[in-house]
PLY file of the C-alpha trace (Angstrom):
ply
format ascii 1.0
element vertex 195
property float x
property float y
property float z
element edge 194
property int vertex1
property int vertex2
end_header
-78.21 -88.66 -13.32
-77.86 -86.52 -16.44
-74.60 -85.27 -17.89
-73.32 -82.52 -15.58
-70.14 -80.64 -16.22
-69.75 -77.31 -14.47
-66.45 -75.53 -13.90
-64.41 -78.74 -14.06
-60.64 -78.43 -14.19
-59.90 -79.80 -17.66
-56.80 -79.96 -19.86
-56.95 -78.78 -23.46
-54.93 -81.50 -25.20
-55.34 -80.67 -28.89
-56.95 -78.15 -31.22
-57.68 -78.27 -34.92
-58.70 -75.04 -36.64
-60.14 -74.73 -40.11
-63.04 -73.30 -42.04
-66.39 -74.69 -43.14
-68.79 -73.58 -45.82
-72.16 -72.44 -44.53
-73.96 -71.69 -47.74
-71.65 -69.33 -49.64
-69.95 -68.13 -46.49
-66.71 -69.43 -44.94
-66.93 -69.71 -41.14
-64.32 -70.64 -38.56
-64.49 -74.21 -37.26
-62.50 -75.67 -34.41
-62.21 -79.04 -32.71
-61.00 -78.83 -29.12
-59.95 -82.02 -27.35
-60.36 -82.05 -23.57
-59.15 -84.49 -20.90
-59.91 -84.66 -17.18
-59.71 -87.08 -14.27
-62.59 -87.73 -11.87
-63.87 -90.26 -9.39
-65.57 -93.31 -10.85
-68.80 -91.91 -9.34
-68.89 -89.64 -12.43
-69.63 -92.69 -14.61
-73.27 -92.35 -13.52
-73.50 -89.36 -15.91
-73.35 -91.87 -18.76
-75.15 -94.89 -17.28
-76.27 -95.87 -13.77
-74.76 -99.35 -14.24
-71.47 -98.37 -15.89
-69.47 -98.19 -12.66
-70.47 -101.70 -11.58
-69.69 -102.94 -15.11
-66.13 -101.63 -14.95
-65.21 -101.83 -11.25
-65.48 -104.25 -8.37
-64.78 -104.10 -4.65
-61.28 -104.79 -3.46
-60.98 -108.23 -1.89
-58.63 -107.50 0.98
-58.68 -106.74 4.72
-58.46 -103.06 3.76
-62.02 -103.33 2.39
-63.29 -103.87 5.93
-62.30 -100.25 6.67
-64.85 -99.04 4.10
-67.78 -101.49 3.92
-69.69 -99.17 1.53
-71.06 -101.31 -1.32
-70.52 -98.42 -3.78
-66.82 -98.16 -2.95
-65.42 -100.05 -5.94
-61.79 -99.39 -6.80
-60.54 -102.42 -8.74
-60.85 -102.38 -12.53
-62.52 -105.67 -13.55
-60.83 -105.97 -16.94
-57.68 -103.83 -16.97
-56.56 -105.15 -20.36
-59.72 -103.79 -21.99
-58.16 -100.34 -22.27
-60.02 -97.09 -23.03
-63.68 -97.37 -23.99
-65.34 -95.25 -26.68
-68.73 -93.98 -25.58
-71.17 -93.25 -28.41
-72.84 -90.11 -27.09
-73.23 -86.81 -28.94
-74.69 -83.59 -27.57
-75.84 -81.33 -30.40
-76.43 -77.62 -29.78
-74.59 -77.66 -26.44
-73.22 -74.56 -24.79
-69.53 -74.80 -23.82
-67.68 -72.21 -21.76
-63.93 -72.18 -21.32
-63.40 -69.99 -18.26
-60.44 -67.68 -18.71
-59.72 -65.30 -15.84
-61.70 -64.71 -12.70
-64.15 -62.09 -13.93
-65.78 -64.04 -16.75
-65.07 -61.24 -19.20
-62.34 -63.24 -20.95
-64.32 -66.48 -21.19
-64.64 -68.22 -24.53
-68.31 -69.17 -24.92
-69.45 -71.45 -27.72
-73.20 -71.81 -28.22
-74.46 -74.39 -30.69
-71.43 -76.63 -30.10
-71.27 -80.36 -30.67
-69.81 -82.40 -27.76
-68.72 -85.82 -28.94
-66.05 -88.54 -29.09
-66.16 -89.48 -25.43
-63.49 -91.89 -24.23
-63.61 -93.48 -20.78
-60.38 -94.86 -19.33
-60.89 -96.67 -15.99
-57.91 -96.58 -13.62
-57.05 -98.70 -10.60
-57.97 -97.01 -7.34
-61.35 -95.72 -8.47
-60.47 -92.87 -10.81
-61.43 -92.44 -14.44
-59.78 -90.39 -17.18
-62.40 -88.89 -19.49
-61.68 -87.41 -22.90
-64.09 -85.64 -25.22
-64.11 -83.29 -28.18
-66.00 -80.07 -28.77
-66.75 -78.95 -32.33
-67.55 -75.23 -32.42
-67.52 -72.10 -34.59
-65.35 -69.58 -32.73
-64.49 -65.97 -33.41
-60.88 -65.16 -34.28
-60.45 -63.84 -30.73
-61.72 -67.08 -29.20
-59.33 -69.09 -31.39
-56.45 -67.06 -29.93
-57.71 -67.57 -26.37
-57.98 -71.34 -26.77
-54.65 -71.65 -28.61
-53.02 -69.76 -25.74
-54.31 -72.40 -23.31
-53.21 -75.47 -25.29
-51.75 -78.16 -22.98
-52.93 -76.23 -19.94
-55.70 -76.89 -17.46
-58.66 -74.52 -17.49
-62.12 -74.59 -15.96
-64.77 -75.75 -18.42
-68.57 -75.82 -18.27
-70.68 -77.87 -20.67
-74.45 -77.44 -20.82
-75.69 -80.29 -23.02
-79.14 -78.72 -23.24
-77.55 -75.80 -25.01
-78.09 -72.19 -24.71
-77.38 -69.13 -26.70
-73.64 -68.66 -27.00
-74.25 -65.01 -27.84
-75.69 -64.25 -24.41
-74.21 -61.26 -22.69
-71.80 -62.37 -20.01
-72.66 -61.21 -16.50
-70.47 -58.48 -15.07
-69.10 -60.01 -11.92
-66.85 -57.09 -11.08
-63.15 -56.67 -11.50
-61.41 -60.03 -11.67
-58.05 -61.11 -10.34
-56.33 -60.77 -13.72
-57.55 -57.20 -14.19
-56.50 -56.22 -10.66
-53.05 -57.73 -11.25
-52.71 -55.78 -14.52
-53.71 -52.55 -12.75
-51.16 -53.10 -9.98
-48.42 -53.82 -12.49
-49.31 -50.65 -14.38
-49.20 -48.61 -11.17
-45.83 -50.06 -10.18
-44.49 -49.27 -13.63
-45.29 -45.57 -13.25
-42.50 -43.87 -11.40
-42.63 -40.30 -10.32
-40.57 -38.18 -12.62
-38.26 -35.77 -10.79
-39.44 -32.19 -11.04
-37.12 -29.78 -12.76
-36.26 -26.72 -10.72
-35.40 -23.62 -12.70
0 1
1 2
2 3
3 4
4 5
5 6
6 7
7 8
8 9
9 10
10 11
11 12
12 13
13 14
14 15
15 16
16 17
17 18
18 19
19 20
20 21
21 22
22 23
23 24
24 25
25 26
26 27
27 28
28 29
29 30
30 31
31 32
32 33
33 34
34 35
35 36
36 37
37 38
38 39
39 40
40 41
41 42
42 43
43 44
44 45
45 46
46 47
47 48
48 49
49 50
50 51
51 52
52 53
53 54
54 55
55 56
56 57
57 58
58 59
59 60
60 61
61 62
62 63
63 64
64 65
65 66
66 67
67 68
68 69
69 70
70 71
71 72
72 73
73 74
74 75
75 76
76 77
77 78
78 79
79 80
80 81
81 82
82 83
83 84
84 85
85 86
86 87
87 88
88 89
89 90
90 91
91 92
92 93
93 94
94 95
95 96
96 97
97 98
98 99
99 100
100 101
101 102
102 103
103 104
104 105
105 106
106 107
107 108
108 109
109 110
110 111
111 112
112 113
113 114
114 115
115 116
116 117
117 118
118 119
119 120
120 121
121 122
122 123
123 124
124 125
125 126
126 127
127 128
128 129
129 130
130 131
131 132
132 133
133 134
134 135
135 136
136 137
137 138
138 139
139 140
140 141
141 142
142 143
143 144
144 145
145 146
146 147
147 148
148 149
149 150
150 151
151 152
152 153
153 154
154 155
155 156
156 157
157 158
158 159
159 160
160 161
161 162
162 163
163 164
164 165
165 166
166 167
167 168
168 169
169 170
170 171
171 172
172 173
173 174
174 175
175 176
176 177
177 178
178 179
179 180
180 181
181 182
182 183
183 184
184 185
185 186
186 187
187 188
188 189
189 190
190 191
191 192
192 193
193 194
């Protein structure tokens, strides 16, 4: 199973904005730290044996309810703590979905996805953290900063793609409809003057 990450609800936990030199030109640079929780089944994205290395079956009568050999919920070594995973995806495409229409999305082509941390939890869940290094526009910096410490939907394509692709027009999204309704409610009929 290859790394798959499509429209996952993910928290933006930290951002660091600066500039880098590309030749003689200064360009925006940003590190975005993400964190999400998933089933330990997601460990297969990193290694097919990782789940069985970190988890074991519960040894209790409750286990008889679910005799599935893959149902492992007990962390083998809970004192081990979070695990750094040495994986880097160069030239990845990362989309932070903002709004329902896709028009407000922040899309970063040629991003670097790195600094994976895997934190196994009792009960069969895992907290994953990772960082995205990208070169955003000023507008995208504002979008991401406005979502700091919030959960957003995120898609990562490790194979990359062109971040400058035109976004598909999926119609009017929920945010735009809400804005239109608010604008209509704000317009009150002015009383006509009778001479």
